Every structure is written in C-alpha cells, then in structure tokens.
N, C-alpha and C positions, 0 to 999 in steps of 0.2 A: 504494500500500500504506500502511496505517496505520502511523505511526512507533511504534517501541517506546521506552518511557521509558529515559532514559540509564542509570538504576541497574540495569535489566534487560538492557541491551545486553551481548552477549558471553556470555550464559547458554547452556549446552549441555546437551542432554538425550540420552536414548537414541535412536539412529537408528531403532529399530524401535517407538518409542513411538507408539501410535495417537492420542494426544491432541495432541502437539506436533511429531511427525515429526522429532525431534532438535533442534528450535529451543530447547527448554528453557523456552519461554514460551508461554502460552495466551492468545490474543486472544478476548475476549468478543464474541459476535455483536452485542451492543449497543455501538455506538461510544462511548457516553457512560460506559461502565464501564472501569476500568483493566485493563491486562494483568496476568496473575498468573503466578507461577512454577509450572511443571509439577511435580507430585509426583515424576516420575521422576528429577529432578535430585538428590533426597535420596539415592537409591540410588547415584548416581555419586559424590556427596560422601563417602558412607560408604566406598565402595571406595577413593577417593583417600586416605583416612585409615587404611586397613588396612595394617599393616606388610608388607613384601615378605618372606615367609618360605617356605622349602621346604615341600613338602607334609607331610613327616614332623613338622614343628614348628608347623604352622599353627594347631593347637588347643592349643598349650602354654599352661599357666597355672600360677600358684603353687599353687593348690589341688590340682591333679592331681599336681604335682611333689612336694609334701609327702607325699602318700599313697604315691607310688611310692618315694620315698627311705626312708620309714619301713619299708616292707616289704623293700626290696632291700638297704639298706645299714646301717640303724640297729638292726634287730632283734637281730642277733648281738652288738651292743656295749652294749645297754641295761644288762645286769647289771654289766658292767665300769664303766660310767659311774656308775650308782647307787652302787656300792661305792667308787668313786674320789672322789666328791664330798667326803667327809669328809677324804680325804688332801689335796685341793686347799685346803680351808678351813684345815687345819693348816699347810700350806705358806705360805698368805697370812698366818697369824698368827705365823709363825716369825720368827727373827732377820733383820735387814736383809741379811745376806749369803746368805740362802737363794736358791736358783736361781730360784724363782718370783717372789720379791720383787724380783729384779733385772731380770726380763723387762719389756720395754716394754709399754705398754697394760695394766698391772696392774689399773687401775681397770675395764677392760672385763671382765676375768675376774671381779671382784667382782660386777659387775652381772649377768653371765651366770649365776653361781651363784645369785644371789638370784632371778632369773627362773626358773631351772630348778627351784628348790624349789617354786615355785607351779605350774609346768607343765613337765614333763620334756621336752616337745617343743623347748623353747628350747635344751636342751643337746644334743639329738641331731641337730638340723638342721645343715647344713654351716656351718662357721665363716665368719661374715660374710654368710651368705645372708639373714638377717633384716634386716641393714642395707641390702642390695640391695633387698629387698622394700619397706622403708619409703621408700627413695629413689624407686623406680619408681611406687609407688602414692600416695605423699603428697608427694613432692618434698622430703623432709627428710633431710639428711645433711651433715655437715661434712667437706669434702674437704681432707685435710692437704696434698696436693700442689698445691692451687689449680686443679685441672682435674677435671672430672667424668669420670674415667677409672676403669673397673673392670677388674680382671684376675682372671678365674675360672680356676683351675687345679686339676688332679687327675688321677687315673688314667684310662686309656682306659675308655670306657663307664661313667663315674661320673656322668653326667648333666649335664656342663658346658654343652653346647649347649642342652639342654632348659631348663635354668635360665635361661640367657642369653636364649633365645627368649621365655620367660615374662616376663622383665623388659622386653624390647622391646615385647611386646604390652601389658603393664600401663602402661608409660610412654606409649605411643601413645594408649591409652584415656584416660589422665588429662590429657594435654596437648592432644589433638586434632591431633597431628602424626604423620605416618607415619614409621616408622623403616625401616632397610634392613639386610638380612642379606647378608653377603658371605663366600663361601668363600675363604680366603686361598690355599689350595692351587690352586684354579681360577684365581683372578684373577692370581696371581703368574706362572702359566704363560702366561696370555694376554698379560701385559705382556712377558714374555720373548719370546713369539712375534712381537711387533711389531718386534723387531730383526732378524728374518730377512728375506730377500728377499721383498718384498711380492708377487712373482709366484709364490711357492711355496705349498704347501698349508697351512702353519702359520698364515697370516694371510689367509685368503681374503676376509674382509670389509674388508681394508685399514684396520684400526683403528690409531690411534696411541695412545701412552701417554696423551696428553691426553684422547682420546675415552673411554678406559677409566676414568680416575681423576677427571677433573673433575666428573662427576655425583655423585661420592661426597664431595667436599670439603665441601659445605654441607648434607649430609643432616642433618635435625634430630637423629637418633640413628643411629649406625652400629655394627653388630655385626660384628667381624672374627673369624670362626670359624677355629680351628686356626692361631693366629699362629705356633706353632712349626714349621709346615710352609711358611713363607715361603721361596721359592727363594733360595739363597745368592748368586745373581748380583748383582754390585755395582750394576748399573743398575736391577735390580728393587728392591734395598734403597733406592736413592736415591729412586725413585718413591714407595715407601711411606713413607719418611721425610718426604718433602715433604707427603704426605697427612696424616700425623699432626701435623706441625708446623703446617700450616694450621688443622687443627681445634683445636689447642691455642691458637693466637693468637685464633681466633674464639670460643673458649669453648664448643665444641660437644661434647656428651657422647658417649662412645665406650665400647664393651664389647669386651674381648679374651678369647678362650678359648685355653687352652694346657695341655699336659700338665705342663710345668714352670713354676715361677715365674720372674720376670724374671732373678733372680740366677743360677738354674740355666741358663737359656738363654745368658746372657752368658759362661758358661764354655765353651760349645761353640765349637770352632775355626771352624766355618762359619756362625756366627750372623750373619745379614745386617746388622742394625742396628749391631752392634759393629764391623763392617768399615768403616762410614762415618766413624768417628772423630768422631762427633757426641756429645760428652759430655752436652750438654743434653738430647738426645732420650733417651739411656739413663737419665738421672736422672728424667725425667718418667715413663718406663715403670716404673722402680723405685718411684716415688712413688704408683703407682696404688693404689686401694683394693682389698683382696684378698678374694676368696672362695675358700676352700680346701674341696675336696670330701671332707671328713672330718668326722664328727660333732664339733661344736664342743668339747664337754668331753673327748672322746677326744683331740683335738689337744693340749689342755693337759696331759692325763695323760701323753702321750708325751714331754713335756718335763720331767717330774718325774725 
C-alpha cells in the first residue's frame, strides 16, 4: 500500500463517505500526485466545534434572544424606563450622599444612560447582558474577580438559559472551540447515585465520580445550568467544588445560571457550597460577573 504522508496520518472521515470510506484521505490514482484531505472531514471538524446543547437551545442566538426579550419582558416597562431616565440623571447629579451616588459601579450607570439616549435598547436589555455579548462575540471584558466566570440570575422562565446558550454558541463560533452544556440538577443526581451500591438500579453503568466530572474539568467553556438546584449532599458539593476550583486554577471560562444571586443562595440553610467551609470558593462565586434578568434601567430605578 502506498504510504500516507505523516501530516495526513490519523485523519478520519465519515465511515459512509464514498470517496475515502472513512480514511479521511484520498489517494490519487497517479502515484506521483500527493494524497489530499477528503472534503468530508470538514463536516466532522464543524461538528466537533459545535457546542453540546439540548435541542431546545441548539439554535439560541443573541439576535433571537433580543427580539424575544423585547417582546416578552421589556415592552411593559418601556414607559417607566423612559420616564425614569431623567430621575436617574438627577440622582447622579445630586449631592454625594445620594443613594445612587453611593452605589458601586456608578460610572456604569452613567455610560448606560448615555447609550440608552442614543438607542433605548441598551436600557431595556437585561442588566449586564450586553457585557456578556461583547465578551462572547469579541472577547473583550475586564473581569474584576480575575476569573472568566459569569453568573446569570433571575426569575423562572426569564430567559436565563437561552441567554447563556446564546453566549456559549457565540463564544464557540468566535474561538473555534466547542463548549459544553450541563444540567446541574441531572449531573448532581448522577454523582449522588455513584455512592449507592453499584449493583443497584441507580448506577447501572457503574460510573464513578471521576468518570462523570473529569471530562468537564478542561472543557474550553462550561455552562452549568440551574446551579441553585445542586443537590445538598456534602459529597456532591465536594465534587462540584473540586470542578470549579480546577477551572479557576486553569483559567477556564464558566457560565452559571440560577434563580438567585450568589449572596441569596449563601443564605439558604442547605446551600451545598456553603457547607464545604471553603471561603475561597464562595468568594470566587460572589466575584462573578453578573447578568440580572431585569431591564437594565429598571434595575437602577428600583434602587432609587
């Protein structure tokens, strides 16, 4: 058999490909001509770079999310936002002891108002969502916590997971690296089941905690959906704590969605990470960049 050049060795194509029969390489009938990569490998490479998302969120994008958000959540608050912009400006121009003047990130409110005056969409999109968009599509954002960690929180059915999935897709398209979507509810139950007798029905595949979590530790981007539904079992908490600590040390970006912000979850009696006694982990979670599923200017108006 004619040898395949070293740079093409290991190529894999589609098993049903009529041109290469899965070899990924096409040998020219003329032995003097070099082998070439089969076009079917492009399809496989594209699939490998497609983020693993549930069917419901597979087509999620920022463009479709903005339209849905404006229709479902922002329409009823536009008049309040428009009328409240002058109140926010007055508060910013007020004395130094004013409630808005003392709020952290006051400069972000000033920028938000300036942008909303040019295009109201900036004021009605979820608080922090445009920062998430800029990071996912352009790679630009300064993370105050030193780790690319996003915490997206808001009411049930407010679009948290759809927005996170859109960010995952956009990030994957920009970087050429596939991300991974994980349901915390499902995975934490699977981790818990590994502690049952392996002969029982709960763990029929005989999976260990390492089998479940090691593939996630070095994912280029990991989306942990419904973080607030993490099982309170201390062994489950330890496993997820190790996962997040590893990703922190390796500087790997992570997205979390939750109904409550980290401070709200920490007050729960059965909040799993708090039971670990790992103050560093809790600080990292509280230092995440926030996206609040409330129209940005409405969020500020609620604080007046």
